[in-house]
C-alpha positions as CSV (number, residue, x, y, z in Angstrom):
1,X,100.8,-101.6,-104.5
2,X,97.3,-100.4,-104.7
3,X,96.9,-97.4,-107.1
4,X,93.9,-95.2,-107.3
5,X,94.0,-92.9,-110.4
6,X,91.8,-89.8,-110.2
7,X,91.3,-87.3,-113.1
8,X,88.8,-85.6,-115.3
9,X,89.8,-87.2,-118.6
10,X,91.8,-90.2,-117.5
11,X,94.7,-89.0,-119.7
12,X,97.2,-91.3,-118.0
13,X,95.9,-94.5,-119.5
14,X,99.3,-95.7,-120.5
15,X,100.6,-95.2,-116.9
16,X,97.7,-97.2,-115.4
17,X,98.1,-100.0,-117.9
18,X,101.8,-100.3,-117.3
19,X,101.2,-100.4,-113.5
20,X,98.7,-103.2,-114.0
21,X,101.1,-105.1,-116.2
22,X,103.7,-104.8,-113.4
23,X,101.2,-106.6,-111.1
24,X,99.9,-103.7,-109.1
25,X,96.2,-103.4,-108.2
26,X,94.8,-100.4,-110.2
27,X,91.5,-98.6,-110.1
28,X,90.7,-95.4,-111.9
29,X,88.0,-92.7,-111.7
30,X,87.2,-90.1,-114.3
31,X,85.0,-87.2,-113.4
32,X,84.6,-85.5,-116.8
33,X,82.2,-86.3,-119.6
34,X,85.1,-86.9,-121.9
35,X,86.3,-89.8,-119.8
36,X,83.2,-91.9,-120.6
37,X,84.2,-95.3,-121.6
38,X,88.0,-94.7,-121.5
39,X,89.9,-97.8,-120.3
40,X,86.7,-99.8,-120.0
41,X,87.5,-103.5,-120.3
42,X,91.2,-102.7,-119.6
43,X,91.4,-101.3,-116.1
44,X,88.9,-101.4,-113.2
45,X,86.8,-98.2,-113.2
46,X,84.9,-96.6,-110.4
47,X,82.4,-93.8,-110.5
48,X,83.2,-92.2,-107.2
49,X,86.8,-92.2,-106.2
50,X,86.2,-91.1,-102.6
51,X,84.4,-94.5,-102.0
52,X,87.7,-96.2,-102.8
53,X,89.7,-94.4,-100.0
54,X,89.0,-97.2,-97.5
55,X,90.5,-99.6,-100.0
56,X,93.6,-97.4,-100.2
57,X,93.8,-97.0,-96.4
58,X,93.7,-100.8,-95.9
59,X,96.9,-101.1,-98.0
60,X,98.9,-98.9,-95.6
61,X,102.1,-97.6,-97.2
62,X,101.3,-99.7,-100.3
63,X,98.3,-97.5,-101.1
64,X,98.9,-94.5,-103.4
65,X,96.4,-92.0,-104.9
66,X,97.5,-90.5,-108.2
67,X,95.9,-87.2,-109.3
68,X,96.1,-86.2,-113.0
69,X,94.9,-82.6,-112.7
70,X,96.1,-79.2,-111.6
71,X,92.7,-78.5,-110.1
72,X,92.5,-80.9,-107.1
73,X,95.5,-79.5,-105.2
74,X,93.6,-78.5,-102.0
75,X,92.0,-82.0,-102.0
76,X,95.4,-83.6,-102.2
77,X,96.7,-81.4,-99.4
78,X,93.7,-82.5,-97.2
79,X,94.3,-86.2,-98.0
80,X,98.0,-85.9,-97.1
81,X,97.0,-84.3,-93.8
82,X,94.9,-87.4,-93.2
83,X,97.9,-89.7,-93.8
84,X,97.2,-90.8,-97.4
85,X,100.2,-91.2,-99.7
86,X,99.3,-88.9,-102.6
87,X,101.1,-88.0,-105.9
88,X,100.0,-85.2,-108.2
89,X,100.7,-81.7,-106.9
90,X,99.4,-79.3,-104.3
91,X,97.1,-76.2,-104.0
92,X,100.1,-74.0,-104.5
93,X,101.1,-76.0,-107.6
94,X,97.6,-75.5,-109.0
95,X,98.0,-71.7,-108.6
96,X,101.4,-71.8,-110.4
97,X,99.9,-73.5,-113.4
98,X,96.6,-71.6,-113.7
99,X,97.5,-68.1,-112.6
100,X,100.1,-67.3,-115.2
101,X,100.9,-63.8,-113.9
102,X,101.5,-65.2,-110.4
103,X,103.9,-67.8,-111.9
104,X,105.9,-65.2,-113.7
105,X,106.1,-63.1,-110.6
106,X,107.5,-66.0,-108.6
107,X,110.1,-66.7,-111.2
108,X,111.2,-63.1,-111.2
109,X,111.5,-63.2,-107.4
110,X,113.8,-66.2,-107.8
111,X,116.1,-64.3,-110.1
112,X,115.0,-65.7,-113.5
113,X,114.5,-63.4,-116.4
114,X,110.9,-63.3,-117.7
115,X,109.1,-61.8,-120.6
116,X,106.8,-58.8,-119.9
117,X,103.4,-60.2,-119.0
118,X,100.1,-58.2,-118.8
119,X,96.9,-59.5,-117.2
120,X,93.4,-58.5,-118.4
121,X,89.8,-59.3,-117.6
122,X,88.4,-57.1,-120.3
123,X,89.0,-57.7,-124.1
124,X,88.4,-54.0,-125.0
125,X,91.2,-53.0,-122.6
126,X,93.5,-55.6,-124.1
127,X,92.8,-54.3,-127.6
128,X,93.5,-50.7,-126.6
129,X,96.7,-51.9,-125.0
130,X,97.9,-53.6,-128.2
131,X,97.0,-50.5,-130.3
132,X,99.0,-48.3,-127.9
133,X,101.9,-50.7,-127.6
134,X,102.0,-52.6,-130.9
135,X,104.0,-55.8,-131.1
136,X,103.9,-59.6,-131.1
137,X,102.2,-61.1,-128.0
138,X,101.1,-64.5,-126.9
139,X,97.5,-64.7,-125.8
140,X,96.7,-67.3,-123.1
141,X,93.6,-67.7,-120.9
142,X,94.4,-68.1,-117.1
143,X,92.7,-71.5,-116.7
144,X,93.9,-75.1,-116.9
145,X,90.6,-76.1,-118.4
146,X,90.8,-74.1,-121.6
147,X,91.5,-75.8,-124.9
148,X,95.0,-75.2,-126.3
149,X,93.3,-74.2,-129.6
150,X,92.1,-71.0,-127.9
151,X,95.8,-69.9,-127.4
152,X,97.3,-67.6,-130.0
153,X,100.8,-66.5,-130.9
154,X,100.8,-63.2,-132.6
155,X,102.5,-63.1,-136.0
156,X,102.4,-59.4,-137.1
157,X,104.6,-56.8,-135.6
158,X,101.8,-54.2,-135.5
159,X,99.5,-56.7,-133.6
160,X,96.8,-56.5,-136.2
161,X,96.2,-60.3,-136.2
162,X,96.1,-60.4,-132.4
163,X,93.6,-57.6,-132.3
164,X,91.4,-59.6,-134.7
165,X,91.6,-62.7,-132.4
166,X,90.8,-60.6,-129.3
167,X,87.7,-59.2,-131.0
168,X,86.5,-62.8,-131.8
169,X,87.3,-64.0,-128.2
170,X,85.6,-60.9,-126.7
171,X,82.4,-61.8,-128.6
172,X,82.6,-65.4,-127.6
173,X,82.9,-64.6,-123.9
174,X,80.8,-61.4,-123.8
175,X,78.7,-62.6,-120.8
176,X,81.6,-63.9,-118.7
177,X,85.1,-62.8,-119.9
178,X,87.9,-64.9,-118.4
179,X,91.2,-63.6,-117.0
180,X,93.9,-63.8,-119.6
181,X,97.4,-62.6,-120.2
182,X,99.3,-61.1,-123.1
183,X,103.0,-62.1,-122.9
184,X,105.6,-60.4,-125.0
185,X,106.8,-62.7,-127.7
186,X,110.4,-64.0,-127.3
187,X,112.2,-65.4,-130.3
188,X,114.2,-68.5,-129.7
189,X,114.1,-72.3,-129.2
190,X,111.4,-73.8,-127.1
191,X,112.6,-76.3,-124.5
192,X,111.2,-77.6,-121.3
193,X,112.7,-79.1,-118.2
194,X,110.9,-81.3,-115.7
195,X,111.5,-83.7,-112.8
196,X,109.7,-85.6,-110.1
197,X,109.5,-83.9,-106.8
198,X,109.4,-86.2,-103.7
199,X,108.1,-83.6,-101.2
200,X,111.6,-82.5,-100.3
201,X,113.7,-82.4,-103.4
202,X,113.7,-83.2,-107.1
203,X,114.7,-86.7,-108.2
204,X,117.7,-86.6,-110.5
205,X,118.3,-86.7,-113.3
206,X,115.9,-84.1,-114.7
207,X,114.4,-84.4,-118.1
208,X,114.6,-81.9,-121.0
209,X,111.9,-81.9,-123.7
210,X,111.0,-80.3,-127.0
211,X,107.2,-80.2,-127.6
212,X,105.6,-79.9,-131.0
213,X,102.3,-78.2,-130.5
214,X,101.1,-77.3,-134.0
215,X,98.7,-79.6,-135.7
216,X,100.6,-80.1,-139.0
217,X,104.2,-80.8,-140.1
218,X,106.3,-77.7,-140.4
219,X,104.7,-76.2,-137.4
220,X,101.6,-75.1,-139.3
221,X,98.0,-75.0,-138.2
222,X,96.3,-74.5,-134.9
223,X,97.9,-75.0,-131.5
224,X,97.0,-78.4,-130.0
225,X,97.7,-79.8,-126.6
226,X,100.7,-81.6,-128.2
227,X,101.4,-83.6,-131.4
228,X,104.7,-85.1,-130.3
229,X,107.7,-84.5,-128.2
230,X,111.4,-85.3,-128.0
231,X,112.7,-86.1,-124.5
232,X,116.0,-87.0,-122.9
233,X,117.3,-87.4,-119.4
234,X,120.9,-86.6,-120.5
235,X,122.5,-83.1,-120.7
236,X,119.8,-81.6,-118.5
237,X,122.1,-80.3,-115.7
238,X,122.2,-76.6,-116.8
239,X,118.5,-76.3,-117.3
240,X,117.8,-78.0,-114.0
241,X,120.2,-75.8,-112.0
242,X,119.0,-72.6,-113.6
243,X,115.3,-73.2,-113.8
244,X,114.0,-76.0,-111.4
245,X,116.5,-76.0,-108.5
246,X,115.5,-72.5,-107.3
247,X,112.0,-73.8,-106.6
248,X,112.8,-76.7,-104.2
249,X,112.4,-74.8,-100.9
250,X,109.0,-73.3,-102.0
251,X,107.7,-76.7,-103.3
252,X,108.7,-78.5,-100.1
253,X,106.9,-75.9,-98.0
254,X,103.7,-76.3,-100.1
255,X,103.7,-80.1,-99.7
256,X,104.1,-80.7,-103.4
257,X,104.6,-84.3,-104.6
258,X,104.7,-85.2,-108.3
259,X,105.9,-84.1,-111.7
260,X,106.7,-80.5,-112.3
261,X,107.8,-79.0,-115.7
262,X,108.6,-75.5,-116.8
263,X,108.5,-74.6,-120.5
264,X,111.0,-72.0,-121.6
265,X,112.3,-70.1,-124.6
266,X,116.1,-70.1,-125.0
267,X,118.1,-67.7,-127.1
268,X,121.5,-66.0,-127.0
269,X,120.3,-63.8,-124.1
270,X,119.6,-66.8,-121.9
271,X,116.6,-68.7,-120.6
272,X,113.1,-67.3,-120.5
273,X,110.6,-69.4,-118.5
274,X,107.1,-69.3,-119.9
275,X,104.7,-71.5,-117.9
276,X,104.4,-74.2,-115.3
277,X,102.9,-77.7,-115.7
278,X,102.2,-78.9,-112.2
279,X,100.9,-82.4,-112.9
280,X,101.9,-85.4,-115.0
281,X,102.3,-84.3,-118.6
282,X,100.3,-85.7,-121.4
283,X,101.8,-87.4,-123.5
284,X,105.1,-86.6,-121.8
285,X,104.6,-89.1,-119.0
286,X,104.4,-92.0,-121.5
287,X,107.3,-90.8,-123.5
288,X,109.6,-90.4,-120.5
289,X,108.7,-93.9,-119.3
290,X,110.5,-95.4,-122.3
291,X,113.8,-93.9,-121.0
292,X,113.2,-95.0,-117.4
293,X,114.9,-98.3,-116.4
294,X,112.9,-98.1,-113.2
295,X,109.4,-99.5,-113.7
296,X,106.5,-97.2,-112.9
297,X,105.8,-98.8,-109.5
298,X,109.4,-98.0,-108.5
299,X,109.1,-94.4,-109.7
300,X,105.9,-93.8,-107.7
301,X,107.4,-95.4,-104.7
302,X,110.5,-93.1,-104.9
303,X,108.2,-90.1,-105.1
304,X,106.1,-91.0,-102.1
305,X,109.0,-92.3,-99.9
306,X,110.7,-88.9,-100.1
307,X,114.3,-90.2,-99.7
308,X,115.7,-88.4,-102.8
309,X,116.6,-91.7,-104.5
310,X,117.9,-91.0,-108.0
311,X,116.2,-92.4,-111.1
312,X,117.7,-95.2,-113.2
313,X,117.4,-93.8,-116.7
314,X,118.6,-94.7,-120.2
315,X,120.9,-92.5,-122.4
316,X,119.7,-91.1,-125.7
317,X,116.4,-89.7,-126.9
318,X,112.8,-90.8,-127.0
319,X,110.7,-89.4,-129.8
320,X,107.0,-89.6,-129.2
321,X,104.3,-89.2,-131.9
322,X,100.7,-88.5,-130.9
323,X,98.2,-90.4,-133.1
324,X,94.9,-88.7,-133.4
325,X,91.5,-89.1,-135.0
326,X,88.6,-86.6,-135.5
327,X,87.5,-84.4,-133.7
328,X,90.9,-83.8,-132.2
329,X,92.1,-81.1,-131.5
330,X,88.6,-79.8,-130.8
331,X,86.4,-80.9,-127.9
332,X,83.3,-82.1,-129.8
333,X,81.4,-85.2,-128.5
334,X,81.3,-87.0,-131.9
335,X,84.2,-89.5,-131.8
336,X,82.9,-92.8,-133.0
337,X,84.4,-95.8,-131.2
338,X,86.2,-97.0,-134.3
339,X,88.5,-100.1,-134.3
340,X,92.2,-100.0,-133.7
341,X,94.2,-102.4,-135.9
342,X,97.8,-103.1,-136.8
343,X,99.8,-104.1,-139.8
344,X,101.3,-107.4,-138.9
345,X,101.7,-108.7,-135.3
346,X,103.5,-106.6,-132.7
347,X,106.1,-108.2,-130.5
348,X,106.8,-107.4,-126.9
349,X,109.3,-104.6,-127.8
350,X,106.8,-103.0,-130.2
351,X,104.2,-103.0,-127.5
352,X,106.6,-101.3,-125.1
353,X,106.5,-98.4,-127.5
354,X,102.7,-98.3,-127.9
355,X,101.2,-96.1,-125.2
356,X,97.4,-96.5,-125.2
357,X,95.5,-93.4,-124.0
358,X,91.8,-92.8,-124.8
359,X,90.9,-96.3,-125.7
360,X,88.5,-99.1,-124.7
361,X,88.2,-102.8,-125.2
362,X,84.7,-103.5,-126.5
363,X,83.2,-106.7,-128.0
364,X,86.6,-108.3,-128.3
365,X,88.1,-105.3,-130.1
366,X,90.4,-102.5,-129.1
367,X,88.7,-99.2,-130.0
368,X,89.2,-95.5,-129.8
369,X,87.5,-94.4,-126.6
370,X,86.2,-91.2,-125.1
371,X,85.1,-88.3,-127.3
372,X,88.2,-86.4,-128.3
373,X,90.1,-88.7,-130.7
374,X,93.4,-89.2,-128.7
375,X,93.9,-93.0,-128.9
376,X,97.7,-93.4,-128.4
377,X,101.3,-92.3,-128.6
378,X,104.0,-94.3,-130.2
379,X,107.7,-93.9,-129.4
380,X,111.1,-94.6,-130.8
381,X,114.3,-94.7,-128.6
382,X,117.9,-94.4,-129.7
383,X,121.1,-92.7,-128.7
384,X,120.9,-91.1,-132.2
385,X,118.0,-88.6,-132.6
386,X,117.5,-89.3,-136.3
387,X,117.2,-93.1,-135.6
388,X,114.8,-92.5,-132.7
389,X,112.6,-90.4,-135.1
390,X,112.7,-93.1,-137.7
391,X,111.8,-95.8,-135.3
392,X,108.8,-93.8,-134.0
393,X,107.5,-93.1,-137.5
394,X,108.0,-96.7,-138.6
395,X,105.8,-97.9,-135.7
396,X,103.2,-95.2,-136.3
397,X,102.9,-96.5,-139.9
398,X,101.8,-99.9,-138.6
399,X,98.8,-98.5,-136.8
400,X,95.6,-98.6,-138.8
401,X,92.6,-96.5,-137.6
402,X,90.1,-94.8,-139.9
403,X,91.0,-91.1,-140.5
404,X,94.2,-91.4,-138.5
405,X,96.4,-88.2,-138.4
406,X,99.8,-87.5,-137.0
407,X,103.0,-85.6,-137.7
408,X,106.1,-87.3,-139.2
409,X,108.6,-84.5,-138.4
410,X,108.8,-84.7,-134.6
411,X,112.4,-83.6,-133.8
412,X,113.3,-82.3,-137.3
413,X,114.3,-78.8,-136.3
414,X,116.5,-80.2,-133.6
415,X,118.2,-82.4,-136.1
416,X,118.7,-79.6,-138.6
417,X,120.5,-77.2,-136.3
418,X,118.7,-76.4,-133.0
419,X,120.7,-78.8,-130.9
420,X,123.9,-77.2,-132.1
421,X,122.5,-73.8,-131.4
422,X,121.6,-74.8,-127.8
423,X,125.1,-76.2,-127.3
424,X,126.7,-73.0,-128.6
425,X,124.6,-71.0,-126.1
426,X,125.8,-73.2,-123.2
427,X,122.3,-74.7,-122.5
428,X,123.0,-78.3,-123.0
429,X,125.1,-80.0,-120.2
430,X,128.3,-81.8,-120.5
431,X,129.1,-84.0,-123.5
432,X,132.4,-85.1,-124.9
433,X,131.3,-84.7,-128.6
434,X,129.7,-81.8,-130.5
435,X,126.0,-82.1,-131.4
436,X,126.8,-82.7,-135.0
437,X,128.6,-86.0,-134.1
438,X,125.6,-87.5,-132.4
439,X,123.0,-87.0,-135.2
440,X,123.5,-89.3,-138.1
441,X,122.2,-88.3,-141.6
């Protein structure tokens, strides 16, 4: 196959490298300043992706364009209308992700319960609202280009901490305030459900995931894009049927093709969907790949062919740990291209669980690339969650990068009771043994 990857930040480095290893012809194009140097020396880069369309056209059905973003949906729709085989999303998918209020309205129309959501374009009005209706709210800007560190989850029942944040944000954006929402806080367990959509239906099985977004162990510190995730393709039936399946007809009508995930909060009252991810997840794509027996070329082919072919997946869990260096989680262009080294030599299985992201190969040395300090993800896979966690942490400990930071507790709250709670609420699909039997001490 010929694969053309298009994005702003080239965040799917691991996917492109795996495709190249499988023997596919891969070219990538990054349009953002943060993509400078990423994958150089590893994958063929091109400055202008549109100039590569004849190369894709010449390959016929073997040519595929992969979009990383939730901002090129209308372009994807146009390319599909011209006969190109495109994976990524659609214009409607972009709206679902970026317009949070619209996404919540759609979910309510489909019969899902949602948290109260209030949209604002004026910080003073939002502050007045919180004073008049005090409580805990989640603050999110309606844009896929906003850093996760700008989001805030209210901690105080009177809303005093949120008001302080809104005052700061109002001063920051005094000249051009963005649209944003305040969503009523819902107590419970965060869990996502996602699947590949082939233009007509979701490919089964779906994947369930538990993201860890705080910077430090124990869920302390600022919100990041993600510090690690637990994923599984097993026991996802209930989440799929109740959250994703109702979307199939609308996605087909929109021309959507690609990965779609909905993040939710689950409690004794049921499932509360929070937001859409209408693109390949980052680092979720790399972590899911370790549980897919299908190689990536086969997965992409199943998506573009649109025949509803099921995925060949492994049982158990994949625990992914994001390895970062300064300035992550902040977007500051001061990331030196420091070397990436390893304790001892890695064998083929070790490398299967090393997912390179923002890296480059320069002067004979693998180095941190780009500007943000997001060099790689490491994974551990096992049918037992504790063992998967230990494998991921053991591999992370073999990576040597100056000022390396990562969390060692990915999956800990699941192990210590959240899986059993989800089972008691009827959220996890069929299994012959209780959750306590499939987590070893």
